[in-house]
C-alpha positions as CSV (number, residue, x, y, z in Angstrom):
1,M,87.0,88.0,87.6
2,I,89.1,90.4,85.8
3,V,91.2,92.8,88.3
4,L,93.1,95.7,87.5
5,D,96.4,96.6,88.9
6,T,96.5,101.0,89.5
7,H,98.7,101.6,86.5
8,V,96.5,99.5,84.3
9,I,93.4,101.4,85.2
10,I,95.5,104.5,84.1
11,W,96.7,103.4,81.1
12,D,93.5,101.9,80.2
13,A,91.9,106.0,80.8
14,L,95.1,107.9,79.5
15,A,97.5,106.1,77.9
16,P,95.4,102.6,76.4
17,E,98.1,102.4,73.7
18,R,100.1,101.0,76.6
19,L,97.9,98.2,77.4
20,S,98.9,95.1,75.9
21,E,96.4,93.2,73.1
22,P,95.8,90.6,75.7
23,A,95.0,93.1,78.4
24,R,93.1,95.1,76.3
25,T,90.4,92.3,75.3
26,A,90.0,91.2,78.5
27,I,89.2,94.7,79.7
28,A,86.2,95.1,76.9
29,Q,85.1,91.5,77.3
30,A,84.9,92.1,81.0
31,N,82.8,94.8,80.7
32,Q,80.8,93.2,78.6
33,S,80.0,90.5,81.4
34,D,80.9,90.7,85.1
35,G,82.5,93.6,84.9
36,L,85.9,95.0,86.4
37,L,87.5,94.7,89.8
38,I,89.8,97.2,91.5
39,C,91.0,97.8,95.2
40,D,90.3,100.1,97.2
41,I,94.4,100.7,97.6
42,S,94.1,101.7,93.8
43,L,92.0,104.9,94.5
44,W,94.3,105.9,97.1
45,E,97.6,105.1,95.3
46,I,95.6,106.9,91.6
47,A,95.3,110.1,94.7
48,M,98.7,109.8,95.9
49,L,99.8,110.1,92.2
50,L,97.6,113.1,91.3
51,Q,99.1,114.9,95.0
52,K,102.6,114.3,94.0
53,G,102.0,115.9,90.4
54,R,103.5,112.0,88.9
55,L,100.3,112.2,87.1
56,Q,98.9,115.4,85.6
57,V,94.8,115.7,84.4
58,E,93.1,118.4,83.5
59,T,90.6,117.8,86.7
60,D,91.1,117.5,90.2
61,P,91.4,114.1,92.0
62,L,87.9,113.1,93.4
63,S,86.8,114.2,89.6
64,F,89.2,112.0,88.2
65,I,88.4,109.0,90.1
66,N,84.8,109.4,89.6
67,L,85.3,109.6,85.9
68,L,87.9,106.5,86.3
69,L,85.2,104.6,88.0
70,Q,82.4,105.4,85.7
71,A,84.6,104.7,82.7
72,N,84.1,101.0,83.2
73,K,81.8,98.7,84.9
74,T,83.9,98.6,87.9
75,L,83.7,97.2,91.3
76,V,85.4,98.6,93.9
77,Q,86.7,95.9,96.6
78,P,87.5,96.7,100.1
79,I,90.1,95.0,102.2
80,T,88.4,92.4,103.7
81,P,89.5,90.4,107.0
82,Q,90.2,87.3,104.2
83,I,92.5,89.8,101.9
84,A,94.7,91.7,105.0
85,A,95.7,87.9,105.6
86,L,96.6,87.0,102.6
87,A,98.6,90.0,102.0
88,A,100.3,89.8,105.2
89,G,101.1,86.0,104.4
90,F,102.6,86.1,101.0
91,P,106.1,85.3,100.6
92,D,108.5,88.3,100.6
93,D,109.2,87.2,96.7
94,I,106.1,88.8,96.1
95,N,106.3,92.6,95.7
96,R,107.2,94.1,99.4
97,D,104.8,97.4,98.0
98,P,102.1,97.2,100.6
99,A,99.2,98.0,97.9
100,D,100.7,95.8,95.3
101,R,100.4,92.8,98.1
102,L,96.9,93.9,98.9
103,I,96.1,93.8,95.1
104,A,97.8,90.6,95.1
105,A,95.7,89.2,97.9
106,T,92.4,90.6,96.2
107,T,93.0,88.3,93.1
108,V,93.6,85.4,94.9
109,A,90.6,86.3,97.5
110,E,88.2,86.4,94.8
111,N,89.7,83.5,92.3
112,G,90.4,86.1,89.6
113,T,93.2,87.3,86.8
114,L,95.5,90.4,88.0
115,I,95.9,92.5,84.4
116,T,99.3,93.9,85.7
117,A,102.5,94.6,83.5
118,D,104.6,94.3,87.1
119,R,106.9,91.5,86.0
120,N,107.2,90.8,90.0
121,L,103.5,89.7,89.9
122,Q,103.7,88.1,86.9
123,A,106.4,85.7,88.1
124,T,104.8,84.5,90.9
125,E,103.1,81.3,90.7
126,L,100.4,82.2,93.4
127,I,98.5,85.1,91.6
128,P,96.9,84.5,87.8
129,T,98.1,87.2,85.7
130,L,97.0,88.3,82.3
131,W,99.3,90.8,80.4
């Protein structure tokens, strides 16, 4: 299962040239097979970026998020007890940002590969990543 980090969701929609070639290929292949997994906290992160003006689009946050979900074969993964426990139990060298920890934990819980440009997440051996 391919899991998308929040910035990858945004770049895929608004600036696909920022994605690496392996990332673009993996996203395209996942869309043709079992689909892409995104964490529910990514939806909140995107809404917050829009609210704070750090991300600007020509529509309201709800419409934009719905468009993101419709653009790919996407499944939104809620936080489960297993994901929460994994995120809380990660060592401190994994990014301390709660959203990043939950995204990483979702990747591990779902036996997935995380597409991310985040060097902290790429550096850990606990989380399979692709960039």
